[in-house]
C-alpha positions as CSV (number, residue, x, y, z in Angstrom):
1,M,97.8,121.5,30.5
2,S,99.7,120.9,33.7
3,A,102.5,118.5,33.3
4,Y,103.8,116.0,35.8
5,D,106.6,113.2,35.6
6,V,104.0,110.6,37.2
7,I,100.1,110.8,37.6
8,V,98.8,108.1,39.8
9,I,95.0,107.4,39.4
10,G,93.7,106.2,42.7
11,A,94.5,107.2,46.2
12,G,94.4,103.9,48.1
13,P,97.1,102.1,49.8
14,G,98.9,101.1,46.4
15,G,98.3,104.5,44.9
16,Y,99.1,107.0,47.6
17,V,102.5,105.0,48.6
18,A,103.5,105.1,44.7
19,A,102.9,108.8,44.6
20,I,104.9,109.4,47.6
21,R,107.9,107.2,46.7
22,A,108.0,109.0,43.2
23,A,108.1,112.3,45.0
24,Q,111.1,110.9,47.2
25,L,113.1,110.1,44.3
26,G,112.8,113.4,42.7
27,L,109.9,112.9,40.3
28,R,107.2,115.6,40.0
29,A,104.3,113.6,41.1
30,A,100.3,114.0,41.2
31,I,97.6,111.7,42.3
32,V,94.1,111.5,41.3
33,E,91.2,110.4,43.6
34,R,87.3,111.0,43.7
35,N,86.1,109.6,46.9
36,H,88.4,109.4,49.6
37,L,92.1,109.4,50.5
38,G,93.5,106.0,51.5
39,G,91.0,104.1,49.2
40,I,88.5,101.4,50.3
41,C,91.2,99.6,52.5
42,L,91.4,102.5,54.8
43,N,87.9,103.9,54.7
44,W,85.8,100.9,54.2
45,G,87.9,97.8,54.5
46,C,91.0,96.8,56.2
47,I,91.3,99.4,58.9
48,P,87.6,99.9,60.0
49,T,86.8,96.0,59.9
50,K,89.8,95.6,62.1
51,S,88.7,98.4,64.6
52,L,85.2,96.5,64.9
53,L,87.3,93.0,65.1
54,H,89.4,94.4,67.7
55,S,86.4,95.8,69.8
56,A,84.7,92.3,69.6
57,E,87.8,90.6,70.8
58,L,87.8,93.0,73.9
59,L,84.2,91.8,74.5
60,E,85.3,88.4,74.3
61,H,88.2,88.8,76.7
62,A,85.6,90.7,79.1
63,R,83.3,87.7,78.9
64,H,86.2,85.4,80.3
65,S,88.0,87.7,82.6
66,A,86.7,86.1,85.8
67,G,88.8,83.1,84.7
68,F,91.9,85.5,85.0
69,G,91.0,86.8,88.1
70,I,89.4,90.0,87.0
71,E,85.5,90.5,88.0
72,A,84.0,93.0,85.9
73,G,80.5,92.1,85.6
74,Q,78.6,91.3,82.4
75,P,80.1,93.0,79.4
76,V,77.5,95.0,77.0
77,A,78.2,95.7,73.4
78,N,77.3,99.2,72.4
79,M,77.0,98.9,68.6
80,A,76.7,102.8,68.0
81,A,79.8,103.3,70.0
82,I,81.8,100.4,68.3
83,V,80.9,102.0,64.8
84,A,81.9,105.4,66.0
85,R,85.2,104.3,67.2
86,S,85.8,102.5,63.7
87,R,84.9,105.6,61.9
88,S,87.0,107.8,63.9
89,V,90.1,105.4,63.4
90,A,89.4,105.6,59.7
91,G,89.1,109.3,59.7
92,Q,92.5,109.8,61.7
93,L,94.3,107.7,59.2
94,N,92.7,109.5,56.2
95,A,94.1,112.8,57.6
96,G,97.2,111.2,57.9
97,V,97.6,110.2,54.3
98,Q,96.4,113.7,53.3
99,F,99.4,115.0,55.5
100,L,101.9,112.8,54.0
101,L,101.1,113.5,50.7
102,R,101.3,117.4,51.3
103,K,104.7,116.7,53.3
104,N,105.9,114.7,50.1
105,K,104.8,117.8,47.9
106,V,102.5,115.4,46.0
107,D,99.6,117.4,44.3
108,V,96.1,115.8,44.9
109,I,93.7,116.2,42.0
110,W,90.1,115.8,43.0
111,G,87.7,114.2,40.5
112,T,87.2,111.3,38.2
113,A,89.9,110.1,35.8
114,E,89.9,109.2,32.1
115,I,92.8,108.6,30.0
116,P,92.0,109.8,26.4
117,E,95.5,108.8,25.0
118,P,99.0,107.9,26.4
119,G,100.6,110.7,28.6
120,R,97.1,112.4,29.1
121,V,94.5,112.3,32.0
122,I,91.5,114.3,31.9
123,V,89.8,114.7,35.6
124,S,86.0,115.7,35.5
125,A,84.3,116.7,38.9
126,A,83.8,114.0,41.2
127,L,80.5,113.4,43.4
128,S,82.2,113.7,46.7
129,E,83.4,117.1,48.1
130,A,87.1,118.1,47.9
131,P,89.2,118.4,50.6
132,K,91.1,121.7,51.3
133,G,94.3,122.2,49.4
134,T,93.5,119.6,46.3
135,L,93.7,120.9,42.6
136,P,90.5,121.0,40.4
137,P,89.4,119.0,37.5
138,G,91.3,119.6,34.2
139,D,93.6,118.4,31.5
140,Y,96.8,117.0,33.0
141,S,99.7,115.2,31.4
142,A,102.6,112.9,32.5
143,P,104.9,110.5,30.4
144,H,104.2,107.8,33.2
145,I,100.6,107.2,34.5
146,I,100.1,104.6,37.2
147,I,96.4,102.8,37.6
148,A,95.6,102.0,41.1
149,T,91.9,102.3,41.1
150,G,91.4,99.2,43.3
151,A,88.4,96.9,43.4
152,S,84.8,97.2,44.3
153,E,82.7,94.7,46.0
154,R,81.3,91.9,43.9
155,R,77.5,91.9,43.5
156,L,75.6,88.8,43.1
157,P,72.3,88.5,40.6
158,G,69.2,89.3,42.4
159,I,70.6,90.7,45.7
160,V,70.6,94.3,45.7
161,P,71.6,96.0,49.1
162,D,69.3,98.3,50.5
163,G,70.8,99.0,53.8
164,K,67.6,97.4,55.5
165,R,67.2,93.9,55.0
166,I,70.0,93.2,52.6
167,W,73.4,94.5,53.5
168,S,76.7,95.5,51.6
169,Y,80.0,95.6,53.4
170,H,79.4,99.3,54.1
171,H,76.1,98.6,55.7
172,A,77.5,95.7,57.9
173,M,80.3,98.1,58.9
174,T,77.9,100.7,60.1
175,A,75.0,99.0,61.6
176,D,73.1,101.0,64.2
177,A,72.0,97.7,66.1
178,I,73.1,94.3,66.5
179,P,71.0,92.0,64.3
180,A,69.5,89.0,66.1
181,S,70.2,87.2,62.9
182,L,72.4,87.4,59.9
183,A,72.8,85.1,56.9
184,I,76.1,85.6,54.9
185,I,76.2,84.5,51.4
186,G,80.4,83.7,50.8
187,A,83.0,82.4,53.1
188,G,86.2,83.9,51.6
189,A,88.1,86.0,54.0
190,I,85.5,88.9,54.2
191,G,82.7,86.7,54.9
192,V,84.6,84.7,57.7
193,E,85.5,87.8,59.3
194,F,82.0,89.3,59.3
195,A,80.7,85.9,60.7
196,S,83.5,86.1,63.5
197,L,82.3,89.7,64.4
198,Y,78.6,89.3,64.5
199,N,78.7,86.1,66.3
200,T,80.9,87.6,69.1
201,L,78.5,90.3,69.3
202,G,75.6,88.0,69.7
203,T,74.0,87.3,66.4
204,K,73.0,84.3,65.3
205,V,75.1,83.8,62.1
206,T,74.7,81.4,59.1
207,L,77.3,81.3,56.7
208,I,76.8,80.0,53.5
209,E,79.3,79.0,50.8
210,R,78.7,77.5,47.5
211,L,82.2,75.7,47.1
212,P,82.6,72.5,49.1
213,R,84.5,74.3,51.7
214,I,85.1,77.6,53.3
215,L,88.1,79.9,52.6
216,P,88.9,77.8,49.3
217,Q,92.3,80.0,49.1
218,E,93.7,78.9,52.1
219,D,95.4,75.2,52.9
220,A,92.6,72.7,53.4
221,E,93.6,71.9,56.9
222,I,93.5,75.3,58.0
223,A,90.3,76.0,56.3
224,E,88.7,72.9,58.0
225,Q,90.0,73.9,61.4
226,M,88.4,77.3,61.0
227,S,85.0,75.6,60.0
228,K,85.3,73.8,63.2
229,A,86.0,76.9,65.4
230,L,83.1,78.6,63.8
231,R,80.5,75.8,64.4
232,K,81.9,75.5,67.9
233,R,80.9,78.9,68.5
234,G,77.4,78.7,67.2
235,V,77.9,79.6,63.8
236,D,75.9,77.6,61.2
237,V,78.2,76.8,58.4
238,I,76.8,75.7,55.2
239,T,79.2,74.5,52.4
240,G,78.3,73.1,48.8
241,A,75.4,75.2,48.6
242,G,73.6,76.6,45.7
243,M,71.0,79.5,46.1
244,I,67.7,79.2,44.4
245,A,66.1,82.5,45.6
246,T,65.9,85.3,48.2
247,S,62.9,87.1,49.2
248,I,62.1,89.8,51.6
249,D,58.8,90.1,54.0
250,A,58.0,92.6,56.8
251,D,60.7,91.6,59.2
252,R,62.9,89.2,57.6
253,V,64.9,87.8,54.5
254,L,64.5,84.3,53.2
255,V,67.0,82.3,51.4
256,D,66.3,79.1,49.8
257,L,69.0,76.9,49.0
258,T,70.0,73.4,47.5
259,E,72.5,71.6,49.8
260,A,75.2,69.4,48.9
261,D,73.2,66.3,49.1
262,G,70.5,67.8,46.8
263,A,68.2,68.8,49.6
264,T,66.6,72.1,49.7
265,R,66.8,74.5,52.8
266,R,65.1,77.7,53.8
267,I,67.1,80.1,55.9
268,E,65.5,82.8,57.5
269,A,67.5,85.9,59.1
270,E,66.8,89.7,60.2
271,K,69.6,90.6,57.6
272,L,71.6,89.3,54.7
273,L,74.9,90.2,54.0
274,S,76.4,89.5,50.2
275,A,80.0,88.9,50.7
276,A,81.0,87.3,47.4
277,G,84.5,89.1,47.3
278,V,85.6,92.1,45.0
279,V,86.1,93.0,41.2
280,A,88.7,95.0,39.8
281,N,87.7,98.8,39.1
282,V,88.6,99.0,35.2
283,G,85.7,100.7,34.2
284,G,85.5,104.3,33.1
285,L,89.1,105.0,32.2
286,G,89.0,104.3,28.6
287,L,91.3,101.4,28.8
288,E,89.5,99.3,26.1
289,R,90.0,102.4,23.8
290,L,93.7,102.4,24.3
291,G,94.0,98.4,23.7
292,V,95.0,97.6,27.2
293,A,95.2,94.0,27.8
294,F,93.1,92.3,30.4
295,R,93.1,88.8,32.0
296,N,90.5,87.7,34.2
297,G,88.7,91.0,34.5
298,A,92.1,92.5,35.6
299,I,94.6,94.5,33.7
300,T,97.7,92.6,32.6
301,T,101.3,93.8,33.8
302,D,104.7,92.7,33.7
303,R,106.5,92.1,36.9
304,L,107.3,95.9,37.3
305,G,103.5,96.9,36.6
306,S,104.0,97.8,32.9
307,T,101.1,97.4,30.8
308,N,101.2,96.6,27.1
309,V,100.7,100.2,26.2
310,A,103.7,102.3,26.7
311,G,103.9,104.7,29.9
312,L,100.8,103.1,31.2
313,Y,101.1,100.9,34.5
314,A,98.8,99.2,36.8
315,I,99.2,98.3,40.3
316,G,97.4,96.5,43.4
317,D,93.8,95.1,43.0
318,V,93.1,96.4,39.5
319,A,96.0,94.2,38.3
320,G,94.9,91.1,39.8
321,P,95.0,88.9,43.0
322,P,96.3,88.6,45.5
323,M,93.9,91.5,46.0
324,L,95.9,92.7,49.4
325,A,97.0,96.2,50.4
326,H,100.4,95.2,51.3
327,K,100.9,93.7,47.9
328,A,99.6,97.0,46.5
329,E,101.8,99.0,48.5
330,H,105.1,96.8,47.5
331,E,104.1,97.0,43.7
332,G,103.8,100.9,43.8
333,V,107.1,101.2,45.1
334,R,108.8,98.7,42.6
335,C,106.8,100.3,39.9
336,V,107.8,103.9,40.5
337,E,111.7,103.0,41.3
338,A,111.9,101.4,38.1
339,I,110.4,104.5,36.3
340,A,113.0,106.6,38.0
341,G,115.7,104.2,36.5
342,Q,116.5,102.2,39.5
343,V,117.5,98.5,39.0
344,V,114.7,96.4,40.7
345,H,115.6,92.9,41.0
346,G,113.4,89.8,40.4
347,G,109.5,89.6,40.7
348,L,107.3,90.2,43.4
349,G,108.2,87.9,46.5
350,P,106.1,85.6,48.6
351,V,102.8,87.6,49.7
352,P,101.6,86.9,53.3
353,S,97.7,86.9,53.7
354,C,95.9,87.3,57.2
355,I,92.2,86.6,58.3
356,F,91.4,88.5,61.4
357,A,88.6,86.1,62.7
358,T,88.6,84.4,65.9
359,P,90.8,82.5,65.7
360,Q,93.2,84.2,63.3
361,I,94.5,82.7,60.2
362,A,98.1,83.7,58.6
363,S,99.7,82.0,55.6
364,I,102.3,82.7,53.1
365,G,103.5,80.2,50.1
366,M,102.2,77.1,48.6
367,T,99.6,75.1,50.4
368,E,100.0,71.5,50.6
369,D,97.6,70.4,48.0
370,A,99.4,73.0,45.4
371,A,103.0,71.6,46.5
372,V,101.8,67.9,45.8
373,S,100.0,69.1,42.7
374,A,103.5,70.7,41.6
375,G,105.2,67.1,42.1
376,K,107.2,68.4,44.9
377,A,108.5,66.3,47.5
378,I,107.8,67.9,50.8
379,D,108.4,67.7,54.7
380,I,105.7,69.0,56.9
381,G,106.0,70.1,60.5
382,R,103.0,70.8,62.8
383,F,102.5,72.0,66.0
384,S,100.0,72.9,68.3
385,F,99.6,76.2,70.5
386,R,98.4,73.7,73.3
387,G,102.2,73.2,73.8
388,N,103.3,76.7,73.7
389,G,104.0,78.5,77.3
390,K,102.7,81.6,76.3
391,A,99.5,80.4,74.7
392,V,98.9,78.8,77.7
393,T,99.3,81.8,80.1
394,I,97.2,84.1,78.0
395,G,94.4,81.2,77.8
396,E,94.4,80.9,73.9
397,T,95.6,77.5,73.3
398,D,93.2,76.5,70.3
399,G,94.9,76.4,67.0
400,W,98.3,75.2,65.3
401,L,101.0,76.1,62.5
402,K,101.9,74.1,59.5
403,V,105.3,74.5,57.7
404,L,106.1,73.1,54.6
405,F,109.9,72.5,53.3
406,D,111.1,71.4,49.8
407,R,112.7,68.1,50.5
408,E,115.3,68.6,47.6
409,S,116.6,72.0,48.2
410,G,115.7,72.4,52.2
411,K,113.9,75.8,51.6
412,L,110.8,76.7,53.3
413,I,108.0,76.7,50.6
414,G,104.8,77.6,52.8
415,A,103.6,78.3,56.1
416,H,100.1,78.2,57.3
417,M,98.8,79.2,60.8
418,I,95.7,79.4,62.8
419,G,95.6,80.6,66.4
420,P,96.4,83.5,68.5
421,S,98.0,86.8,67.1
422,V,99.2,84.5,64.1
423,S,99.0,87.9,61.9
424,E,102.0,89.1,63.9
425,L,104.0,85.8,63.3
426,V,103.6,85.4,59.5
427,P,106.4,88.1,58.9
428,V,109.1,85.7,60.4
429,F,108.2,83.0,57.5
430,S,107.7,86.1,54.8
431,L,111.5,87.2,56.0
432,A,112.7,83.4,55.7
433,M,111.4,82.9,52.3
434,T,112.2,86.0,50.9
435,L,116.0,85.4,51.8
436,G,115.6,81.8,50.6
437,A,116.0,80.3,54.1
438,T,116.4,76.7,54.6
439,R,115.4,74.4,57.3
440,E,118.8,74.2,58.6
441,N,118.9,78.0,58.9
442,L,115.7,78.1,60.9
443,V,116.5,75.4,63.2
444,H,119.5,77.2,64.6
445,T,117.7,80.5,64.7
446,I,117.0,81.2,68.4
447,F,113.2,82.4,69.2
448,P,112.7,84.2,72.6
449,H,110.9,82.5,75.7
450,P,108.1,82.8,76.6
451,T,106.6,84.0,73.4
452,L,104.2,82.7,70.7
453,S,106.8,82.5,68.1
454,E,108.3,79.6,69.9
455,A,105.6,77.6,68.1
456,L,107.0,78.6,64.7
457,H,110.4,76.9,65.8
458,E,108.7,73.9,67.0
459,A,106.9,73.4,63.8
460,I,110.0,73.6,62.0
461,L,111.5,71.2,64.3
462,A,108.5,68.9,63.7
463,S,109.2,68.7,60.1
464,Q,112.3,66.5,61.0
465,A,110.7,65.0,63.5
466,G,112.3,66.8,66.2
467,A,109.8,68.8,68.1
468,I,110.6,69.2,71.8
469,H,107.2,70.3,73.2
470,G,105.0,68.5,70.9
């Protein structure tokens, strides 16, 4: 039986980062993977979808280039080339993960893992072909086992993806042609991103959500703004809808709905995409036999990833929401640093989230509704990108920012944005919240001109009725 200090199960963002950090701290580390290094995020999630969305963004810019004095003719989307580029990007980063693991002397064991008892991992053969340089299935041991198996897409009853009429996320990312029409069930981050992508490519998109509004995890005002933006671009957004049935005929999918007012409606589309979110990958590991505690379908852990079973840890999606790659990476580092005997202070800090639709959304901290429900007295600042010089110069003035300050402490407790490149702006607020910055600190912070970041400063000033350009 080969022995290690740490074995990580799952080579997604949380898993491979944890294994590399463990090796950096002098621990003998191995990682078990059965499908692809980099996990769903790198191969079939965050990275390839952002490549697809960037291609769509370039297409949108090309369509409006004449307004900037650039006459380039009518642009045409080549779906095969768009998909090929996204797969190439994923492949490049997959190879990068393999290089980093090898560089840090992390052994990669290729196969499917099971934990028969604490301290032991049995790896059986995987269905996918093992990359060169990986170790074979077998019996391995380590006093510390980290579960980083991620999550898989949630399947709705009666909707079975076949790649022809009904799509999974994989099918939507590797389409061989742009469909004339697409119905999307589920208007969370994934559904909205695909709606934005295919709408830009020229597909007639219908976005269906059973809850009263799209993006239920986002601030209500931001979600409403996105709904308006999608409708303005031609997306049919249906909320408060219950699905009665779906059926397939020769050349279309039929979706029968009950709308919020009780009326029935039939949606016809060339393709149907089920985008009902994801669920934690907890099966097949033997966790129930070990007595591992669960909460809402995910593994229960403490602030450093420890489960109720000694020597067993969980990080990332499998440990529950928010199911985001950067949260998984951060949890992985904290977990192995604690294993290595380092002092890790506090809990997980505020976690930003981003939606890469057009326009983008970025948020961190409490929403207005959550703050009010918690009984907090808050000051809110809002600022529109229409008052930002850089936004005007690049022709992207739709959208705005919203910041929340706790009136008693003066601290920033939430920030929510919709507009150009806000995914690149939210780290400013992430840093501010992590450091416990107050409004006074942020008011006296100098933001460079002309940049989109000035809009953040204006929103901060607006929270005390002091916005200069609003």
